[in-house]
N, C-alpha and C positions, 0 to 999 in steps of 0.2 A: 255451714260446718258446725257440728254440734260441739259441746264443751270438751267431751272426751277426745274427739278427733283433733281438735285444735291443740290440746295438750301434747299430743304425740307429734305435732308438726313444729316447724321452726318459725311459723308465721308470727306468733306474739313477739318473739325476740327480734324478728326482722323489722317489725313495725317500730320497736323500741330503738334499735340502733340506727334505723333510717331516719328517725326523728331527732331526738335529743343527742344521740351519738355519744353517750357517756355510760360508764359502768353503773352509775346510780339508776339509770333507766332499766338496765338489765336486772338489777336487784329488785326493783319495783315489781317487774313482771314475775320474777322467781318467787317472791314473797306472796304475791297474789295467788298464783296457781298452786304452790306447795302448801299454802296456809301456814307458813312458819317464817321465822326471821331468816334473813340472808345478809351476808357481809363479804367484803373483798378487801384483802390487805395486799397492797402492791409492793413487790420486793424492791423495785428500783428506787422508790421514794419513801416507802414506809407509810404512805397515806392509807387511811382506812375509811371505807364507805359502808354504812350499815343501814338496813331497813328492817326495823323490828319494833314491836310494842313492848318488848321485854327489856327492862333496864339492865338486868343481869347479863343478858346476851350482848347488849350494846357495849357494856363496860368490858366484858371478857374479850370481845373481838378487838377492842382498841388497846388493851393493856397486856393480855396474856401472850407469852412467847408462842411462836408458830407450832412448835412441837407439842406444847400443852393444849393448844386449840385442836390439833389433829387427834390428840388422845381423847378429848372430851366430846367433840362434835364431829358430825359427818362433814368431811372436807374434801376438796378436789384441787389438785395443782393446775395452774393455768400457765401454758407455755406460748411464747411468741417466737417463731423461728427456732424451735427446739431449745429455747433458753427459758429457764424458770423465770416467770414474771410476776407471780403472786399466788395467792391461795384463796379459793372460795370457801366460805364456811356457812353451813346451814344449821339452824337451831334444832337439830335432830341428834339425839344421843349416838355416839359412835358405835355403841353395842347394838344399835338398831339398824346401822347402815347396811349390814348384810341382808336385812329382811325387808328392804325397800321393795315396793311393788314395781312391776315392769314400767308402769306409767311414770312413777316418781323417778326411777333410774334414768329413763330416757329424757325426762324433763331437766334433770340435773346436768346431764351431759350436754344438752342443748344450751344450758346456761353457761357452761364452760366454754363452748364454741363461741357464743355471743360475746362473752367477756374478752376472749382472745382477739376477736375481730375489732372490738372497741379499742383495745390497747394498740393493736397494729395500726389503726387509723390515727390514733393519737401520736404514736411514734413517727409515722410518716409525715405528719404535719410539722413536726419539730426537727426532722432529720437534716434538712439542708443547713440550718444554723448550727446544729450540733456537729455535723461533719466538718464544717469550716473551723469551728473552735477546736475540735479534737485534732485535726491535722496541724493546726498552729501549735497546740500544746506538744504534740509529738516532735515537731521541728525544734521547739524551744528546749525540750528535754535532751535532744540530740545535739544542740548547739549549732543548728544548721539554718538559722534565720539570718538573712542578709540585711533586712531593714527593720531594726528594732523600734524605730519610731512608729511604724505602722502597727507593730505588735502592741506598743503602749497605748495607741489609740483604741485598739480593739478591747484591751483590758479596761480602759476607762469607760467604754460603752457597757461593759459587764459589771461596772460598779466598783472597780479597784482604783485606789489612789495612785498617783504617779510614783510616790516613794513608799508604796506599800511594802511592809515587811512580811516575809512569808518563809515557808520551808516546804520541801518536797518530801512526801511520805510514801513509802512503798509497803505493800502488804504481801508477805511471803506465806505461802501455804506449805507447811512442811509435813512430811509423812515418813513412816518408817519403811515404806516401800520405795526403793531407790529409783526405779525406772520412772522417769517423768514425775517424780515426787509422789506417785501413786494417785494422782488426781486426774480425772477426765476433764475435757474441755467444758462439759456441762457443769461439773462441780466448781470449776474455777469461776464460771460466769455467775453461778448462784451465789458464791461467796462474794464476788465483786458487787453484785446487786445489793446483797444484804449489808456489806460494809459501807457502801455508798449511802444507804438509807440510815445507817447509824451515825455516819460522820456529818451529814448535811445539817441535822438539827443543831449541832454544836458549832459548825463552821458553815453558815448558810451561803457565804460567798466563795466557797471552795469549788474547785473543778477537779474532775477525775476522768481518767482515760485508761483503757486497757493497753498496756505497752510492754513489750518483751515478755509476754505471758504473765504479767503481773498487774494488779490494780495499782495505779499511781495517782496520788492525790496532791493537789497544790493547795496548801492551807494558808490563808491570810492570818497574820498574827496581830493582836493589839500592840501598838507601839509604846515604848517608854516604860514598860513594866518589867522589873527584874525577875518577878516570880512567874513570868509568862511560860517559860519552858517547863518548869516543874508542874504548872497547871495543865499544860498541854499533855504532858506525860500521864498525869492522873486521868484525864479525860479519855485518852487512847486506851489505857488499861481497862477502864470501865467498858469501853466499846468492845474490846476483845472478849471480856467476860460475857457480854451480851451475845456476841457472835456464837460462842460455844453453846449458849442456851438455845439458840435458834436452829443450829444445824444438827442433823442426826449424828450421834456419837460414832466415832470411827477410831479404831486402835491406831495409836501413834500419831494422830492428827494434832498439829500445833499451828498456831498463828503467830507471826512475828511482824510487828510494825517497826520498820527501820526508817528513821528520819534523817535527812541531810541537815546541814547547818542553816540557821536563819540568815536570810539574805534580803537585799533590797534591789529593785530594778529587774525587769524581765530578762535582761541580758545575763543575769546571774542564775537563772532557773536551772540551766544545765549543770552548773557547779554544785548546786544543792542536790540535784539528782545523782551526780557522780558520787557524792559523799554518802548518800543513802545506799547506793550499791556497795560502797566500801564497808558500810555498817553490816550489810548482809554477809559479806565475806568474812569479816572479823567475828561474827557471831559464833562461828565454829570454834574459834579460840576461846571465846567467852563461855563456852559450854551452854549456850542459850539456844534452845529449840523454839521457844515461844516468848511472848512478852513484848515489851516496848524498849527500844534502844535508840537514843538520840545522839547524833554526831557531836553536838555541842556539849554533851555530858560524858563523852568517852574518855576524856583525859589522855593519858599516854597511849591508849589503844588507837588513837588517831594515827600515831606514828607507826604502830604495828600494821594498821590497815594499808598505809602508804608503802611500807617496806615489803608487804606481802606481794606486791606487784612486780618485784624485782627478782631476777635470777640469783643475785648475790645473797638474798635472804635464804633461798633454798640451800645454797652451798654452805651458808653459815650453820644452818640446822644440821647438815650432814657432818660438819666438822665437830660440832659440840656433842651431838647425840650418837654419832658414829654407828657402830654395828647394831645398836638397839632399833634403828629404823629399818635395817635390812633383815634382821632375824625374824624368823617365823615361829620360833619356839615360844612356849608359854612364859619362860623366864624373862624374855625381852619385854613382854607386855607387863609382867609383874614389876619389873624394874622401872619402866616408864610410869606406871601408876604410883610407885613409891616416890619418884621424883616430883610428880604433880602434887601429891599430898604434902610432901616436905616443903615445896615451894609455897603451897597454900597455908602452911602452918609456920611460915617465916623461919624455916629450917630448924625448927624445934623438934628434936627426936621424940621426946615424951608426948607432945601434942600430936605428932604424926602417928605414933603407935596407937594412941587412943582413937584417932580417926579411922585408922585401918583395922582396929580391933586386933592388933598383933602384940606380941610381947615386945618390950623395949629392945631386948637383945636381937630380935628378928630384924627390926629396922636397922640397927647398928650393923648387923651382918650384911644386909643388902647394900648399905653404903660402902662397905668394904669391897663387895663384888663390883660395884660401880667404879670404884677406884681402879680395880684390876682390869675391867673390860674397856672403859672409855677414858680412864685417867682423871676422873672427876673427884675433886677434893672439896667436900661440903663445908670445910672450915675456912676456905679461901674466899673472901668477899668478892674479888674480881671474877672468880669462877662461878660463884652463885649468881652474879649479875648476868653473865653470859648464858648460864643455864636457864634462868628465869625468862630471858628474852627468847631463847630457842624453844622453850616449852609453850610460849604464846604464839610463835610463828609456825611451828611444826604441824599443828592440826590443820592449818590452811593448805599445806602441801601434801601431807600424808594422812588424809582423812580416814582411810581404811584402817590404818594402824591405831588411831585414837578413838574410833567410833565405839569400840567395846569397853573403853575405860570410863567408868561412871565417875563423874565428878560434879560437885556443886558448882553453880555459876560463879565466876570470878567477881561479877558485879550484879 
């Protein structure tokens, strides 16, 4: 077989993956035949393999965000089982990618196939252990483990201490498209893979599993440090910023990390998970579409989250806000907005008028209308307390009513 014919065949890659059976072998062959550098960044772990004599290309492949790499260099997505698994990068300017010869294009596609085969083999070798661990994690999250001693032994084998402190972290993908949050299964798995690759360097002994359509992480915490939670929050915020840089921009897309309380003992994993889910629910009341919210830093909103699971809370909102929740007219929405701003301004009319950019007398007039329509007297401390509680609970029950009311986050 001559050199040109061999380039158009899969034979060189077949030899590579049949021998060393790793991505580096594929990159060696690609670099040799294309006469240029080649790199692969794995989405699941964030690991980068590079074969190149160019120091600039090596550093770029290791440090640049994926979007930036795709903008600068010729790149190809690699999928395993229709799930984004990484990106192949070639030291070829992106503006020349459309002018590749047929021979180069075929060879690059063969490199993509060979890389996917390597990853598939790698995944299959680790699958049995991962399946057992993932099933155990799901059972622990659901609180359906009968023998916690066996679970403790498994965690000890995975490097956890018996009294290890931890918290459960959930990543929610929010979108302004309501149906299924506007995210396809593939987008969810891409985000899951990227989030995992970002979390693991900071929490190397953490575990993650895709559960109830959400990436769920079990994060071990350093013990005995009062600043731990604020430090964890800072790290998670930096991870979210990095995620936004890596993923293609999409209107309305937002990421929210919701963390349950810090706990000890594997038998408490489901309690931390339940708290993380409660954080997700109360984020509506907090006017938070994205960011990081920790259960242990919620303060009084912990009680709001617990109350939101009761029918009594819905009835309470109805009694306090009355016809404003039922009305479809614009004035009902305007009055709800006025109440939210007044509450946020500690019931100071002048501060509220400045926030709303209305005349002072306009806000006073609306307060008079509120007194007539729902009997609310803003000068009564007891009524202000009830109203403040209702305004925090109502968005959890009447989302459509509050979704158009723009407010700054409460925390």
